[in-house]
C-alpha positions as CSV (number, residue, x, y, z in Angstrom):
1,X,-95.8,-180.4,19.7
2,X,-92.7,-178.5,19.8
3,X,-91.5,-179.3,16.2
4,X,-88.5,-181.4,16.8
5,X,-86.2,-178.5,14.5
6,X,-88.1,-175.6,16.3
7,X,-91.8,-174.9,16.1
8,X,-92.6,-172.9,12.8
9,X,-96.1,-171.7,13.9
10,X,-97.3,-168.3,14.8
11,X,-98.4,-167.6,18.2
12,X,-102.2,-167.6,17.3
13,X,-101.6,-171.0,15.9
14,X,-99.8,-172.3,18.7
15,X,-102.5,-171.2,20.9
16,X,-105.4,-172.3,18.7
17,X,-103.5,-175.8,18.7
18,X,-103.3,-176.0,22.3
19,X,-106.4,-175.5,23.2
20,X,-107.5,-178.2,20.3
21,X,-105.2,-180.8,21.8
22,X,-106.6,-179.9,25.2
23,X,-110.3,-181.5,24.0
24,X,-108.9,-184.1,22.0
25,X,-106.7,-185.3,25.3
26,X,-109.7,-185.1,27.1
27,X,-111.7,-187.9,25.2
28,X,-108.4,-189.5,24.4
29,X,-108.3,-190.3,28.0
30,X,-110.8,-193.3,28.2
31,X,-111.0,-194.4,24.5
32,X,-109.2,-194.0,21.2
33,X,-109.7,-191.0,18.8
34,X,-107.9,-188.9,16.8
35,X,-104.5,-187.8,16.8
36,X,-104.4,-184.0,18.7
37,X,-102.4,-181.5,16.6
38,X,-99.7,-181.0,19.6
39,X,-98.6,-185.0,19.0
40,X,-97.9,-184.3,14.8
41,X,-94.0,-184.8,14.1
42,X,-93.8,-182.0,12.1
43,X,-90.4,-184.0,10.3
44,X,-93.1,-186.6,9.3
45,X,-95.5,-183.8,7.6
46,X,-92.5,-182.0,5.7
47,X,-91.0,-185.7,4.3
48,X,-94.8,-186.6,3.1
49,X,-95.3,-182.9,1.6
50,X,-91.9,-183.2,-0.2
51,X,-92.8,-186.8,-1.4
52,X,-96.6,-184.9,-2.4
53,X,-94.6,-182.9,-4.7
54,X,-92.6,-185.6,-6.6
55,X,-95.8,-187.6,-7.1
56,X,-97.5,-185.1,-8.5
57,X,-94.5,-184.2,-11.1
58,X,-94.2,-188.1,-12.2
59,X,-98.3,-188.7,-12.5
60,X,-98.9,-185.7,-14.5
61,X,-95.7,-186.1,-16.7
62,X,-96.2,-189.8,-17.1
63,X,-100.0,-190.0,-17.6
64,X,-99.0,-187.2,-20.4
65,X,-96.1,-189.4,-21.6
66,X,-96.7,-191.9,-25.1
67,X,-98.9,-194.9,-24.5
68,X,-100.9,-193.3,-22.1
69,X,-102.7,-190.2,-23.3
70,X,-100.6,-189.1,-26.0
71,X,-98.6,-191.2,-28.9
72,X,-94.9,-191.0,-29.8
73,X,-96.0,-189.4,-33.5
74,X,-97.8,-186.4,-31.4
75,X,-95.0,-185.7,-28.8
76,X,-92.6,-186.4,-31.5
77,X,-93.8,-183.4,-33.4
78,X,-93.7,-180.7,-30.7
79,X,-91.3,-178.2,-31.2
80,X,-90.4,-179.0,-27.3
81,X,-89.7,-182.8,-28.4
82,X,-85.7,-182.6,-27.5
83,X,-86.3,-180.4,-24.2
84,X,-89.2,-182.9,-23.6
85,X,-86.6,-185.7,-23.8
86,X,-84.2,-184.3,-21.7
87,X,-87.0,-183.4,-19.0
88,X,-88.5,-187.0,-18.9
89,X,-85.0,-188.5,-18.5
90,X,-84.4,-186.3,-15.6
91,X,-87.7,-187.0,-14.0
92,X,-87.0,-191.0,-14.6
93,X,-83.3,-190.4,-13.2
94,X,-84.1,-188.3,-10.1
95,X,-87.9,-188.8,-9.3
96,X,-89.8,-191.8,-10.3
97,X,-89.7,-194.8,-8.2
98,X,-88.0,-192.4,-5.4
99,X,-90.9,-190.1,-4.3
100,X,-93.7,-193.5,-4.1
101,X,-91.0,-195.2,-2.0
102,X,-90.9,-192.3,0.1
103,X,-94.7,-192.1,0.2
104,X,-94.9,-195.4,1.1
105,X,-92.5,-195.7,3.8
106,X,-94.0,-193.1,5.3
107,X,-97.5,-195.0,5.6
108,X,-95.7,-197.7,7.1
109,X,-93.7,-195.0,9.3
110,X,-96.7,-193.6,10.3
111,X,-98.7,-197.0,11.3
112,X,-96.0,-198.1,13.7
113,X,-96.7,-194.1,15.4
114,X,-100.2,-194.8,15.1
115,X,-100.6,-197.9,16.7
116,X,-97.9,-197.3,19.3
117,X,-99.7,-194.3,20.4
118,X,-103.3,-195.9,19.9
119,X,-102.7,-199.0,21.7
120,X,-101.4,-197.0,24.7
121,X,-105.0,-195.5,25.1
122,X,-107.1,-198.8,23.9
123,X,-106.1,-202.4,24.0
124,X,-108.9,-202.6,21.3
125,X,-106.9,-200.1,19.2
126,X,-106.2,-202.6,16.2
127,X,-109.8,-202.6,15.4
128,X,-110.5,-198.9,14.8
129,X,-107.0,-198.7,12.6
130,X,-108.7,-201.6,10.8
131,X,-111.3,-199.6,10.0
132,X,-109.8,-196.9,9.0
133,X,-107.7,-198.7,6.6
134,X,-110.9,-200.1,5.0
135,X,-112.4,-196.7,4.9
136,X,-109.2,-195.6,2.8
137,X,-109.2,-198.9,0.6
138,X,-112.7,-198.1,-0.3
139,X,-112.2,-194.7,-0.9
140,X,-109.1,-195.5,-2.8
141,X,-111.3,-197.8,-5.4
142,X,-114.2,-195.2,-6.1
143,X,-111.1,-193.0,-6.6
144,X,-109.4,-195.4,-9.1
145,X,-112.6,-196.5,-10.9
146,X,-114.3,-192.7,-10.9
147,X,-111.3,-190.2,-11.2
148,X,-107.7,-191.7,-11.5
149,X,-106.7,-195.1,-12.8
150,X,-102.8,-194.3,-10.9
151,X,-104.7,-194.3,-7.5
152,X,-102.2,-195.3,-4.6
153,X,-105.2,-195.0,-1.8
154,X,-106.8,-198.4,-2.1
155,X,-103.0,-200.3,-2.3
156,X,-102.5,-198.8,1.3
157,X,-105.7,-199.7,2.8
158,X,-105.7,-203.4,1.3
159,X,-101.7,-203.6,2.1
160,X,-102.4,-201.8,5.2
161,X,-104.3,-205.1,6.5
162,X,-101.4,-207.1,6.1
163,X,-99.2,-204.7,7.7
164,X,-101.5,-204.8,10.9
165,X,-101.6,-208.4,10.6
166,X,-97.6,-208.3,11.2
167,X,-97.7,-205.8,13.8
168,X,-96.4,-208.3,16.4
169,X,-93.5,-209.7,14.3
170,X,-90.1,-208.9,15.5
171,X,-88.1,-206.7,14.5
172,X,-85.6,-209.0,12.6
173,X,-88.5,-210.3,10.8
174,X,-90.2,-207.0,9.6
175,X,-86.7,-206.2,8.5
176,X,-86.2,-209.4,6.6
177,X,-89.5,-209.1,4.8
178,X,-89.2,-205.5,3.9
179,X,-85.3,-205.2,2.7
180,X,-85.7,-208.0,0.0
181,X,-89.3,-206.6,-1.2
182,X,-87.6,-203.1,-1.3
183,X,-84.9,-204.1,-3.7
184,X,-88.0,-205.2,-6.2
185,X,-90.1,-203.0,-8.0
186,X,-93.3,-203.6,-9.1
187,X,-92.6,-203.5,-12.8
188,X,-90.1,-206.1,-12.3
189,X,-92.6,-207.9,-10.5
190,X,-94.8,-207.7,-13.5
191,X,-92.4,-209.0,-15.6
192,X,-91.9,-212.0,-12.8
193,X,-95.5,-212.9,-13.3
194,X,-95.5,-212.7,-17.2
195,X,-92.7,-214.9,-17.2
196,X,-94.8,-217.3,-15.1
197,X,-97.7,-217.1,-17.6
198,X,-100.0,-214.7,-15.4
199,X,-100.3,-211.4,-17.5
200,X,-100.3,-210.4,-21.1
201,X,-102.9,-209.4,-23.0
202,X,-103.6,-205.8,-21.9
203,X,-101.2,-204.1,-24.3
204,X,-103.8,-202.9,-26.6
205,X,-104.6,-200.4,-23.5
206,X,-100.9,-198.8,-24.7
207,X,-101.8,-198.8,-28.5
208,X,-102.1,-195.6,-30.4
209,X,-105.8,-196.5,-31.4
210,X,-106.4,-196.8,-27.9
211,X,-104.5,-193.3,-26.5
212,X,-106.5,-191.8,-29.4
213,X,-109.9,-193.1,-28.1
214,X,-109.0,-191.9,-24.7
215,X,-108.4,-188.3,-26.1
216,X,-111.7,-188.1,-28.0
217,X,-113.6,-189.7,-25.0
218,X,-116.6,-188.1,-23.3
219,X,-117.0,-188.9,-19.2
220,X,-119.3,-192.2,-19.5
221,X,-116.7,-193.3,-22.3
222,X,-113.5,-192.6,-20.2
223,X,-115.7,-194.7,-17.0
224,X,-115.6,-197.9,-19.6
225,X,-112.3,-197.4,-21.0
226,X,-111.5,-197.2,-17.3
227,X,-113.4,-200.1,-16.1
228,X,-112.1,-202.6,-18.8
229,X,-108.5,-201.7,-18.2
230,X,-108.7,-201.8,-14.3
231,X,-110.2,-205.5,-14.7
232,X,-108.0,-207.0,-17.5
233,X,-104.7,-205.4,-17.4
234,X,-104.4,-204.6,-13.5
235,X,-106.7,-207.3,-11.9
236,X,-106.7,-210.3,-14.2
237,X,-103.2,-210.0,-15.5
238,X,-101.7,-209.5,-12.3
239,X,-100.7,-205.8,-11.6
240,X,-102.5,-205.4,-8.7
241,X,-100.6,-208.5,-6.8
242,X,-97.1,-207.4,-8.0
243,X,-97.6,-203.6,-6.5
244,X,-98.8,-204.8,-3.4
245,X,-96.4,-206.8,-3.1
246,X,-94.2,-203.7,-4.0
247,X,-96.1,-201.4,-1.5
248,X,-95.6,-204.2,1.4
249,X,-91.7,-203.9,1.3
250,X,-92.0,-200.1,1.6
251,X,-94.5,-200.5,4.2
252,X,-92.7,-203.1,6.5
253,X,-89.4,-200.7,6.4
254,X,-91.1,-197.8,7.6
255,X,-92.7,-199.7,10.4
256,X,-89.1,-201.0,11.1
257,X,-87.5,-197.3,11.2
258,X,-90.8,-196.6,13.1
259,X,-89.6,-198.8,15.8
260,X,-86.1,-197.8,15.9
261,X,-87.4,-194.1,17.0
262,X,-85.1,-192.7,14.2
263,X,-87.4,-190.3,13.1
264,X,-89.5,-189.5,15.9
265,X,-86.0,-188.7,18.0
266,X,-84.1,-187.5,15.1
267,X,-81.7,-185.4,17.0
268,X,-80.1,-188.4,18.8
269,X,-80.1,-190.2,15.2
270,X,-78.6,-187.3,13.6
271,X,-74.9,-188.7,13.3
272,X,-76.7,-191.5,11.4
273,X,-78.6,-189.3,9.0
274,X,-75.4,-187.5,8.0
275,X,-73.9,-190.8,7.2
276,X,-76.3,-192.1,5.7
277,X,-76.7,-189.3,3.4
278,X,-73.2,-189.1,2.7
279,X,-73.0,-192.8,1.6
280,X,-77.1,-193.0,-0.1
281,X,-77.4,-189.6,-1.9
282,X,-74.3,-189.9,-4.5
283,X,-74.5,-194.2,-4.4
284,X,-78.0,-193.7,-5.5
285,X,-77.7,-190.6,-7.8
286,X,-74.7,-193.0,-9.6
287,X,-76.7,-196.1,-9.7
288,X,-80.2,-194.3,-11.0
289,X,-77.9,-192.5,-13.6
290,X,-76.2,-196.0,-14.5
291,X,-79.8,-197.9,-14.4
292,X,-81.5,-195.5,-16.4
293,X,-78.8,-195.3,-19.8
294,X,-78.7,-198.9,-19.8
295,X,-82.6,-199.2,-19.9
296,X,-82.6,-196.6,-22.4
297,X,-79.4,-198.3,-24.2
298,X,-77.4,-194.9,-24.3
299,X,-73.9,-196.2,-23.2
300,X,-73.1,-197.1,-27.0
301,X,-73.3,-200.1,-29.3
302,X,-71.4,-202.3,-26.4
303,X,-74.2,-201.7,-24.0
304,X,-77.5,-201.7,-26.4
305,X,-77.9,-205.2,-26.0
306,X,-81.4,-206.9,-24.0
307,X,-79.2,-208.2,-21.4
308,X,-77.9,-204.6,-20.4
309,X,-81.4,-203.5,-20.5
310,X,-82.5,-205.9,-18.0
311,X,-79.9,-205.4,-15.6
312,X,-80.8,-201.7,-16.1
313,X,-84.4,-202.7,-15.1
314,X,-82.9,-205.2,-12.3
315,X,-80.9,-201.9,-10.9
316,X,-84.1,-199.7,-10.7
317,X,-85.2,-200.9,-7.4
318,X,-81.7,-200.7,-5.3
319,X,-81.4,-197.2,-7.0
320,X,-84.3,-196.1,-6.1
321,X,-84.0,-197.2,-2.4
322,X,-81.0,-195.5,-2.2
323,X,-81.9,-192.4,-3.6
324,X,-84.8,-192.4,-1.7
325,X,-83.0,-193.2,1.4
326,X,-80.7,-189.7,0.6
327,X,-83.5,-187.5,-0.3
328,X,-84.9,-188.3,3.1
329,X,-81.8,-188.2,5.3
330,X,-81.0,-185.0,3.2
331,X,-84.3,-183.6,4.7
332,X,-83.8,-184.6,7.9
333,X,-80.3,-183.3,7.9
334,X,-81.4,-179.8,6.3
335,X,-84.1,-179.1,8.8
336,X,-81.5,-178.9,11.3
337,X,-80.6,-175.5,9.4
338,X,-82.2,-172.0,9.5
339,X,-81.9,-172.0,6.0
340,X,-83.3,-175.7,5.3
341,X,-86.1,-174.6,7.8
342,X,-86.9,-171.8,5.9
343,X,-86.8,-173.7,2.6
344,X,-88.7,-176.9,3.7
345,X,-91.2,-175.9,7.1
346,X,-94.0,-174.7,4.2
347,X,-94.3,-178.3,3.1
348,X,-95.5,-179.2,6.3
349,X,-98.7,-177.5,5.3
350,X,-99.0,-180.0,2.2
351,X,-98.4,-183.4,4.3
352,X,-100.7,-182.6,6.7
353,X,-103.3,-182.3,4.3
354,X,-101.8,-185.3,2.0
355,X,-105.0,-187.1,1.5
356,X,-106.8,-183.5,0.4
357,X,-103.8,-182.8,-1.9
358,X,-103.2,-185.8,-3.3
359,X,-107.3,-186.3,-4.4
360,X,-106.7,-182.5,-5.8
361,X,-103.7,-183.5,-7.9
362,X,-106.0,-185.7,-9.5
363,X,-108.4,-183.5,-10.6
364,X,-105.7,-181.2,-11.6
365,X,-104.1,-184.0,-13.9
366,X,-107.8,-184.7,-15.3
367,X,-108.2,-181.2,-16.2
368,X,-105.1,-180.4,-17.9
369,X,-105.1,-183.9,-20.0
370,X,-108.8,-184.8,-20.6
371,X,-111.0,-182.9,-22.4
372,X,-113.9,-183.8,-20.8
373,X,-116.3,-180.5,-19.6
374,X,-114.1,-177.7,-18.3
375,X,-111.1,-179.6,-19.1
376,X,-108.2,-178.4,-21.3
377,X,-107.3,-181.7,-22.8
378,X,-103.7,-180.7,-23.9
379,X,-102.7,-184.4,-24.0
380,X,-100.8,-184.6,-27.0
381,X,-100.2,-181.3,-27.1
382,X,-97.6,-180.5,-25.0
383,X,-94.7,-182.7,-23.9
384,X,-92.9,-183.3,-20.7
385,X,-91.5,-179.9,-20.2
386,X,-94.5,-177.7,-20.1
387,X,-96.4,-180.6,-17.8
388,X,-93.5,-180.2,-15.4
389,X,-93.7,-176.7,-15.4
390,X,-97.7,-177.1,-14.6
391,X,-96.5,-179.3,-11.6
392,X,-94.3,-177.0,-10.3
393,X,-97.0,-174.4,-10.4
394,X,-99.4,-176.2,-9.2
395,X,-97.5,-177.7,-5.9
396,X,-96.8,-174.4,-5.4
397,X,-100.4,-173.5,-5.4
398,X,-101.1,-176.4,-3.1
399,X,-98.4,-175.1,-0.5
400,X,-99.9,-171.6,-0.1
401,X,-103.7,-172.8,0.0
402,X,-102.5,-175.4,2.6
403,X,-101.3,-173.1,4.7
404,X,-103.9,-170.5,4.1
405,X,-106.7,-173.6,4.7
406,X,-104.8,-175.1,8.1
407,X,-104.8,-171.3,9.4
408,X,-108.5,-171.3,9.5
409,X,-109.4,-175.5,9.7
410,X,-107.8,-178.2,12.1
411,X,-107.7,-180.7,9.2
412,X,-108.2,-180.9,5.2
413,X,-111.6,-182.0,4.3
414,X,-110.9,-185.4,3.3
415,X,-108.5,-185.6,6.8
416,X,-111.9,-184.7,8.3
417,X,-114.1,-186.9,6.7
418,X,-112.1,-189.9,7.4
419,X,-111.6,-189.2,10.9
420,X,-115.3,-188.6,11.5
421,X,-115.8,-192.2,9.9
422,X,-113.0,-193.8,11.3
423,X,-114.0,-192.7,15.3
424,X,-117.9,-192.4,14.8
425,X,-117.7,-188.8,16.0
426,X,-116.9,-185.2,14.4
427,X,-113.5,-183.7,15.1
428,X,-113.5,-180.2,15.6
429,X,-113.1,-178.9,11.8
430,X,-112.7,-174.7,12.4
431,X,-109.7,-173.3,14.5
432,X,-111.8,-170.4,15.7
433,X,-114.3,-173.2,17.4
434,X,-111.7,-175.0,19.4
435,X,-110.3,-171.5,20.1
436,X,-113.8,-170.4,21.4
437,X,-114.7,-173.9,23.1
438,X,-111.5,-173.2,25.8
């Protein structure tokens, strides 16, 4: 496929992709199959790569924060504590809730595009897609239990079935479902469930004693702690339901935008992207800053009451949605300039391997924070500033490794396995094999 902002691949890569696409088109003419490389929308891969950076940054710094893998006392005693607080504030203001909003939005967008293309080839494609998201959900639950308690893949797989059930609803209905839910975040939903008497009882997971136990745990002990948290604090106490509702709103908005075709046909939509950028970015920055200042009680004694803190929490989802929209529009606009393409185009390789890179980030976080096996066990020993620096360095490495991998292989390893399980046949893996088959 010719990228909407110009083909960023080398001649050899373009030739190989054409040959791979030729073989895939032959098999797809009569049945559903994986999306050919030429059919990928490069802008979406860039957006997904950018969102993955934000997810990595928030996950690493958030998991190393007080109440999760470090205590307040440990972090306050660090020589970098003042800088850590400033960096944590900036991440919460600029990245937290925005990156995962974009990531979930892109899932909904991708759903619409896959369904549109799949149904054009096979009227029964919905069954194939159901198998695809069921595999994702199962993989996500395994990822949650055995490696990463903040997994999102199980949510995407489970809520994907709701999106599948909504595939025939009108544009107006999609918007009516997505927009209100977009303005409610998972934390607010958790609070609402608590107000109804659903929840509570999991607070001991965040106590200092529990944090120190996690720091000292070996892998079997960590698994037991994770199982307990997953059952009590996540399932029984309603967090799972809250975050499924959170994801559904963002999925629905992504599918709605997909129906409008704005991302697929960006040149025609560019005036709208520019107007939305001018509106959403400054408004989102200001509202997100206000929400964070109110929550942290940093606006002086007159705004230090609990009611003001609750107002800040209530403003967060709207602020996150506006700022996420501003970021997304900013990327779409930037990709139409030479400087923007040079800066952002490498992210498409990360986005093409989003599943592999997301899971790899989990291993990196575990390696940095936990003392299990070869792990560094740095939880409580370094603060947010150093963790943010590690996230930046780790993501730069992912950009380079993703590009290197995709110069030799057509898919990331987990993407390849996911496709093979979904379609019941092994897609071509090595680019050299695709070239030789021509």
